[in-house]
C-alpha positions as semicolon CSV with decimal commas, in nm:
position;residue;x (nm);y (nm);z (nm)
1;X;-3,505;1,926;5,241
2;X;-3,881;1,879;5,290
3;X;-3,817;1,646;5,585
4;X;-3,575;1,887;5,752
5;X;-3,820;2,171;5,695
6;X;-4,094;1,975;5,869
7;X;-3,880;1,889;6,172
8;X;-3,763;2,250;6,203
9;X;-4,124;2,371;6,200
10;X;-4,222;2,100;6,450
11;X;-3,939;2,199;6,685
12;X;-4,044;2,565;6,675
13;X;-4,405;2,466;6,738
14;X;-4,311;2,247;7,036
15;X;-4,093;2,523;7,185
16;X;-4,373;2,777;7,147
17;X;-4,633;2,551;7,308
18;X;-4,409;2,457;7,598
19;X;-4,303;2,818;7,659
20;X;-4,664;2,940;7,660
21;X;-4,782;2,669;7,897
22;X;-4,487;2,711;8,130
23;X;-4,548;3,086;8,143
24;X;-4,912;3,023;8,232
25;X;-4,809;2,769;8,496
26;X;-4,554;3,002;8,656
27;X;-4,801;3,292;8,655
28;X;-5,069;3,079;8,818
29;X;-4,829;2,957;9,083
30;X;-4,710;3,314;9,153
31;X;-5,066;3,440;9,197
32;X;-5,153;3,150;9,426
33;X;-4,840;3,197;9,632
34;X;-4,903;3,572;9,665
35;X;-5,260;3,523;9,792
36;X;-5,147;3,253;10,038
37;X;-4,863;3,463;10,177
38;X;-5,094;3,763;10,225
39;X;-5,352;3,557;10,421
40;X;-5,085;3,399;10,638
41;X;-4,928;3,736;10,715
42;X;-5,267;3,878;10,825
43;X;-5,337;3,585;11,055
44;X;-4,988;3,605;11,206
45;X;-5,033;3,978;11,272
46;X;-5,365;3,906;11,441
47;X;-5,200;3,645;11,668
48;X;-4,929;3,896;11,762
49;X;-5,193;4,159;11,840
50;X;-5,390;3,914;12,059
51;X;-5,078;3,820;12,255
52;X;-5,007;4,191;12,307
53;X;-5,364;4,260;12,429
54;X;-5,350;3,969;12,673
55;X;-5,020;4,095;12,813
56;X;-5,160;4,450;12,860
57;X;-5,477;4,310;13,017
58;X;-5,693;4,469;12,753
59;X;-5,884;4,142;12,708
60;X;-5,940;3,865;12,962
61;X;-5,704;3,567;12,941
62;X;-5,991;3,325;12,876
63;X;-6,119;3,539;12,586
64;X;-5,763;3,576;12,451
65;X;-5,713;3,199;12,452
66;X;-6,038;3,151;12,258
67;X;-5,940;3,412;12,000
68;X;-5,589;3,270;11,969
69;X;-5,732;2,922;11,901
70;X;-5,969;3,060;11,637
71;X;-5,695;3,253;11,456
72;X;-5,463;2,952;11,464
73;X;-5,740;2,737;11,311
74;X;-5,789;2,991;11,032
75;X;-5,414;3,005;10,979
76;X;-5,391;2,627;10,942
77;X;-5,692;2,622;10,705
78;X;-5,538;2,891;10,485
79;X;-5,207;2,707;10,467
80;X;-5,380;2,376;10,390
81;X;-5,589;2,532;10,112
82;X;-5,282;2,693;9,953
83;X;-5,097;2,361;9,950
84;X;-5,389;2,188;9,775
85;X;-5,427;2,461;9,511
86;X;-5,064;2,476;9,397
87;X;-5,026;2,108;9,290
88;X;-5,357;2,121;9,103
89;X;-5,239;2,419;8,900
90;X;-4,906;2,251;8,825
91;X;-5,080;1,927;8,726
92;X;-5,309;2,104;8,479
93;X;-5,018;2,287;8,320
94;X;-4,810;1,968;8,304
95;X;-5,098;1,781;8,145
96;X;-5,134;2,053;7,884
97;X;-4,762;2,027;7,801
98;X;-4,786;1,650;7,760
99;X;-5,098;1,686;7,544
100;X;-4,920;1,935;7,321
101;X;-4,623;1,704;7,279
102;X;-4,851;1,409;7,197
103;X;-5,034;1,617;6,934
104;X;-4,706;1,715;6,767
105;X;-4,584;1,354;6,780
106;X;-4,905;1,235;6,616
107;X;-4,866;1,495;6,341
108;X;-4,507;1,381;6,288
109;X;-4,621;1,021;6,269
110;X;-4,887;1,100;6,009
111;X;-4,638;1,301;5,805
112;X;-4,374;1,027;5,827
113;X;-4,622;0,759;5,720
114;X;-4,737;0,968;5,427
115;X;-4,377;1,020;5,315
116;X;-4,238;0,673;5,385
117;X;-4,541;0,445;5,395
118;X;-4,779;0,323;5,128
119;X;-5,123;0,478;5,187
120;X;-5,278;0,266;4,910
121;X;-5,204;-0,059;5,094
122;X;-5,442;-0,207;5,349
123;X;-5,326;-0,204;5,709
124;X;-5,126;-0,526;5,703
125;X;-4,774;-0,615;5,822
126;X;-4,513;-0,632;5,548
127;X;-4,443;-1,001;5,590
128;X;-4,815;-1,078;5,576
129;X;-4,842;-0,888;5,248
130;X;-4,553;-1,082;5,101
131;X;-4,703;-1,411;5,219
132;X;-5,038;-1,319;5,064
133;X;-4,870;-1,229;4,734
134;X;-4,676;-1,555;4,731
135;X;-4,995;-1,750;4,799
136;X;-5,167;-1,566;4,514
137;X;-4,871;-1,643;4,289
138;X;-4,880;-2,012;4,377
139;X;-5,255;-2,059;4,341
140;X;-5,328;-1,840;4,041
141;X;-5,507;-1,988;3,736
142;X;-5,319;-2,195;3,480
143;X;-5,278;-2,096;3,117
144;X;-5,558;-2,328;3,008
145;X;-5,793;-2,196;3,277
146;X;-5,723;-1,837;3,180
147;X;-5,773;-1,902;2,808
148;X;-6,104;-2,075;2,883
149;X;-6,234;-1,750;3,034
150;X;-6,160;-1,545;2,721
151;X;-6,465;-1,499;2,494
152;X;-6,428;-1,643;2,145
153;X;-6,382;-1,361;1,896
154;X;-6,571;-1,380;1,565
155;X;-6,357;-1,425;1,251
156;X;-6,230;-1,106;1,096
157;X;-6,428;-0,997;0,793
158;X;-6,172;-0,749;0,658
159;X;-5,914;-1,005;0,542
160;X;-5,849;-1,033;0,172
161;X;-5,976;-1,364;0,027
162;X;-5,644;-1,428;-0,146
163;X;-5,466;-1,394;0,189
164;X;-5,708;-1,643;0,344
165;X;-5,633;-1,884;0,061
166;X;-5,259;-1,851;0,124
167;X;-5,316;-1,914;0,495
168;X;-5,508;-2,233;0,417
169;X;-5,216;-2,356;0,207
170;X;-4,966;-2,259;0,479
171;X;-5,159;-2,447;0,747
172;X;-5,176;-2,754;0,527
173;X;-4,805;-2,733;0,448
174;X;-4,717;-2,716;0,821
175;X;-4,949;-3,007;0,890
176;X;-4,780;-3,210;0,619
177;X;-4,430;-3,109;0,735
178;X;-4,451;-3,053;1,113
179;X;-4,072;-3,027;1,142
180;X;-4,048;-2,733;0,898
181;X;-3,916;-2,453;1,121
182;X;-3,957;-2,181;0,859
183;X;-4,317;-2,286;0,800
184;X;-4,394;-2,280;1,172
185;X;-4,235;-1,937;1,208
186;X;-4,449;-1,798;0,925
187;X;-4,758;-1,968;1,061
188;X;-4,709;-1,818;1,409
189;X;-4,665;-1,467;1,270
190;X;-4,958;-1,481;1,031
191;X;-5,201;-1,646;1,273
192;X;-5,123;-1,370;1,522
193;X;-5,173;-1,105;1,254
194;X;-5,518;-1,250;1,186
195;X;-5,604;-1,248;1,555
196;X;-5,583;-1,627;1,595
197;X;-5,372;-1,599;1,909
198;X;-5,415;-1,954;2,035
199;X;-5,314;-2,099;1,698
200;X;-5,018;-1,860;1,684
201;X;-4,913;-1,963;2,035
202;X;-4,931;-2,333;1,946
203;X;-4,723;-2,278;1,632
204;X;-4,458;-2,084;1,827
205;X;-4,448;-2,354;2,096
206;X;-4,394;-2,620;1,827
207;X;-4,117;-2,408;1,677
208;X;-3,937;-2,385;2,013
209;X;-3,972;-2,760;2,064
210;X;-3,797;-2,818;1,730
211;X;-3,521;-2,568;1,798
212;X;-3,452;-2,706;2,144
213;X;-3,135;-2,560;2,294
214;X;-3,086;-2,350;1,981
215;X;-3,395;-2,142;2,064
216;X;-3,300;-1,783;2,145
217;X;-3,416;-1,555;2,423
218;X;-3,627;-1,370;2,168
219;X;-3,793;-1,699;2,063
220;X;-3,895;-1,765;2,424
221;X;-4,005;-1,404;2,477
222;X;-4,223;-1,425;2,164
223;X;-4,390;-1,743;2,295
224;X;-4,450;-1,585;2,637
225;X;-4,604;-1,280;2,474
226;X;-4,840;-1,494;2,266
227;X;-4,940;-1,687;2,578
228;X;-5,011;-1,363;2,763
229;X;-5,211;-1,225;2,470
230;X;-5,409;-1,549;2,446
231;X;-5,497;-1,512;2,816
232;X;-5,615;-1,153;2,779
233;X;-5,303;-0,994;2,926
234;X;-5,276;-1,234;3,220
235;X;-4,932;-1,383;3,302
236;X;-4,993;-1,749;3,389
237;X;-4,748;-1,975;3,576
238;X;-4,658;-2,137;3,243
239;X;-4,592;-1,797;3,081
240;X;-4,380;-1,701;3,382
241;X;-4,162;-2,007;3,326
242;X;-4,112;-1,916;2,959
243;X;-4,018;-1,560;3,060
244;X;-3,767;-1,700;3,307
245;X;-3,604;-1,909;3,032
246;X;-3,582;-1,602;2,810
247;X;-3,412;-1,399;3,084
248;X;-3,176;-1,687;3,163
249;X;-3,054;-1,671;2,803
250;X;-3,051;-1,292;2,787
251;X;-3,107;-1,094;3,110
252;X;-3,137;-0,775;2,904
253;X;-3,430;-0,894;2,691
254;X;-3,675;-0,604;2,707
255;X;-3,992;-0,797;2,625
256;X;-3,927;-1,055;2,898
257;X;-3,838;-0,788;3,154
258;X;-4,154;-0,592;3,077
259;X;-4,387;-0,889;3,115
260;X;-4,207;-1,015;3,425
261;X;-4,283;-0,679;3,584
262;X;-4,644;-0,719;3,472
263;X;-4,662;-1,057;3,648
264;X;-4,538;-0,910;3,978
265;X;-4,793;-0,629;3,953
266;X;-5,072;-0,884;3,906
267;X;-4,985;-1,056;4,236
268;X;-4,951;-0,730;4,428
269;X;-4,570;-0,705;4,439
270;X;-4,554;-0,352;4,304
271;X;-4,219;-0,306;4,479
272;X;-4,058;-0,561;4,248
273;X;-4,244;-0,430;3,944
274;X;-4,112;-0,083;4,014
275;X;-3,751;-0,201;4,040
276;X;-3,775;-0,401;3,716
277;X;-3,954;-0,134;3,517
278;X;-3,749;0,157;3,641
279;X;-3,424;-0,013;3,537
280;X;-3,577;-0,114;3,204
281;X;-3,683;0,244;3,133
282;X;-3,342;0,383;3,229
283;X;-3,156;0,129;3,015
284;X;-3,377;0,138;2,704
285;X;-3,333;0,356;2,396
286;X;-3,604;0,620;2,364
287;X;-3,767;0,446;2,067
288;X;-3,791;0,101;2,231
289;X;-4,152;-0,026;2,199
290;X;-4,198;-0,072;2,575
291;X;-4,088;0,281;2,671
292;X;-4,430;0,439;2,613
293;X;-4,625;0,186;2,824
294;X;-4,358;0,207;3,094
295;X;-4,386;0,585;3,115
296;X;-4,764;0,558;3,132
297;X;-4,768;0,302;3,415
298;X;-4,461;0,371;3,629
299;X;-4,602;0,664;3,834
300;X;-4,899;0,454;3,950
301;X;-4,676;0,154;4,021
302;X;-4,445;0,376;4,228
303;X;-4,742;0,504;4,432
304;X;-4,857;0,150;4,500
305;X;-4,504;0,052;4,600
306;X;-4,482;0,345;4,841
307;X;-4,199;0,511;4,649
308;X;-4,161;0,881;4,576
309;X;-4,074;0,885;4,206
310;X;-4,072;1,138;3,926
311;X;-4,044;1,028;3,564
312;X;-3,726;1,147;3,396
313;X;-3,774;1,378;3,098
314;X;-3,867;1,190;2,783
315;X;-3,567;1,137;2,557
316;X;-3,590;1,158;2,182
317;X;-3,446;0,937;1,913
318;X;-3,129;1,074;1,754
319;X;-3,193;1,295;1,455
320;X;-2,977;1,449;1,184
321;X;-2,645;1,598;1,285
322;X;-2,560;1,965;1,262
323;X;-2,356;1,896;0,952
324;X;-2,654;1,726;0,787
325;X;-2,877;2,023;0,862
326;X;-2,618;2,271;0,733
327;X;-2,570;2,074;0,412
328;X;-2,946;2,050;0,356
329;X;-2,988;2,424;0,408
330;X;-2,757;2,496;0,114
331;X;-2,954;2,274;-0,126
332;X;-3,236;2,373;-0,351
333;X;-3,585;2,250;-0,261
334;X;-3,565;1,982;-0,534
335;X;-3,223;1,860;-0,419
336;X;-3,335;1,855;-0,058
337;X;-3,643;1,650;-0,146
338;X;-3,431;1,410;-0,349
339;X;-3,187;1,368;-0,060
340;X;-3,469;1,291;0,184
341;X;-3,631;1,041;-0,049
342;X;-3,294;0,877;-0,107
343;X;-3,242;0,831;0,268
344;X;-3,593;0,687;0,305
345;X;-3,535;0,448;0,016
346;X;-3,208;0,333;0,171
347;X;-3,385;0,259;0,498
348;X;-3,658;0,069;0,315
349;X;-3,407;-0,136;0,118
350;X;-3,211;-0,227;0,429
351;X;-3,524;-0,339;0,616
352;X;-3,645;-0,540;0,317
353;X;-3,313;-0,723;0,288
354;X;-3,187;-0,755;0,645
355;X;-3,487;-0,674;0,859
356;X;-3,451;-0,463;1,169
357;X;-3,610;-0,361;1,499
358;X;-3,969;-0,242;1,514
359;X;-3,861;0,117;1,580
360;X;-3,686;0,127;1,238
361;X;-4,004;0,006;1,069
362;X;-4,202;0,271;1,256
363;X;-3,954;0,536;1,144
364;X;-3,990;0,421;0,782
365;X;-4,371;0,440;0,802
366;X;-4,351;0,793;0,943
367;X;-4,095;0,907;0,685
368;X;-4,292;0,773;0,390
369;X;-4,605;0,953;0,509
370;X;-4,413;1,279;0,554
371;X;-4,291;1,279;0,194
372;X;-4,638;1,204;0,062
373;X;-4,597;0,832;-0,016
374;X;-4,891;0,725;0,201
375;X;-4,984;0,418;0,000
376;X;-4,632;0,280;0,034
377;X;-4,641;0,364;0,406
378;X;-4,961;0,160;0,433
379;X;-4,795;-0,135;0,258
380;X;-4,490;-0,115;0,486
381;X;-4,719;-0,111;0,789
382;X;-4,894;-0,425;0,668
383;X;-4,559;-0,597;0,613
384;X;-4,435;-0,490;0,956
385;X;-4,748;-0,632;1,118
386;X;-4,668;-0,967;0,961
387;X;-4,304;-0,957;1,065
388;X;-4,385;-0,871;1,426
389;X;-4,702;-1,075;1,460
390;X;-4,763;-1,194;1,812
391;X;-4,529;-0,940;1,971
392;X;-4,762;-0,703;2,149
393;X;-4,512;-0,440;2,253
394;X;-4,361;-0,403;1,906
395;X;-4,704;-0,402;1,741
396;X;-4,819;-0,129;1,978
397;X;-4,533;0,098;1,871
398;X;-4,595;0,025;1,504
399;X;-4,967;0,093;1,543
400;X;-4,896;0,426;1,708
401;X;-4,662;0,530;1,426
402;X;-4,917;0,422;1,164
403;X;-5,200;0,614;1,330
404;X;-4,988;0,929;1,354
405;X;-4,894;0,885;0,988
406;X;-5,260;0,851;0,888
407;X;-5,228;0,495;0,757
408;X;-5,352;0,296;1,058
409;X;-5,664;0,263;1,269
């Protein structure tokens, strides 16, 4: 509708300009023609009068011939002047019309570029942009080069000594039994939880090497995430290959799709990032860990891609049904509290036995804090950090839930 409104306004503007200029042109031509006709009529009357005087003998023939020649000269001059004036007036009016049309066309061009173009891009042909992005993708730093640029972080001083002792034993056990998959899995998670991202990445890579073709899409996505974290958020060519293997096994893997979009953004292909991230947002449950970062970044990505985009309204995770609310309303305060605590305990027992997605752990942390069991919420948060160590997106959602619950930093 905005486009049609613009073209309607432009058409009215063009019609008004042309009508005004044509009216001025016609008026000027009419005035010029009127003055010319008047002068010519006077000179013709004078010639007629001279011929009449010569015939009556009022003036000598020689004098009449001289006067006739003079009047004829003036008549020719007047006609010549009128012919020169009329085209000049028409040319000026025509030029004004063309200028008006050019001005409107330029305005339309600017409007069209603003609506359909990408003002944030430099003035470069599309194919040249793509070629530049592909060159950047081909020649970007390797994983090792990127990691070498990351400053070495000092060891954490807030880790419990008993935990450090357990980590020393775990490292030794993995060194003694390098084919122990369970040991490598625990080592990768705990090294990441301690901030030892390179060690966590190496442990996860060794785990995938042992699992071979049995490695899942999530295993590959976890390795790619650790590689990206080790490189300070940069998606290296090696990390891109791991992401590709994850998506080959499971095209719907959210972690791999999110970081693949990040890679395209880093090489300037915001058009591809937008397509990937928009579909991921539309297909993800509202409590997926990557939904919040997607909603925060998609508007800017759309602008850089030259796309007019409005975020859809934020969805919420499903809550209690109407029947649950009605049943709770009929309970006493003590019964209602007991029912809530029973539901929270059931969720905690299920996660402890079977595990579950990060959003369920975040929900448990929030629920425990709401019923006043903050110490238990803090313990659950610590356990969840261990379970999801090295998985940035999941950890981000858990951290947000813990901070809102008052048990995280």
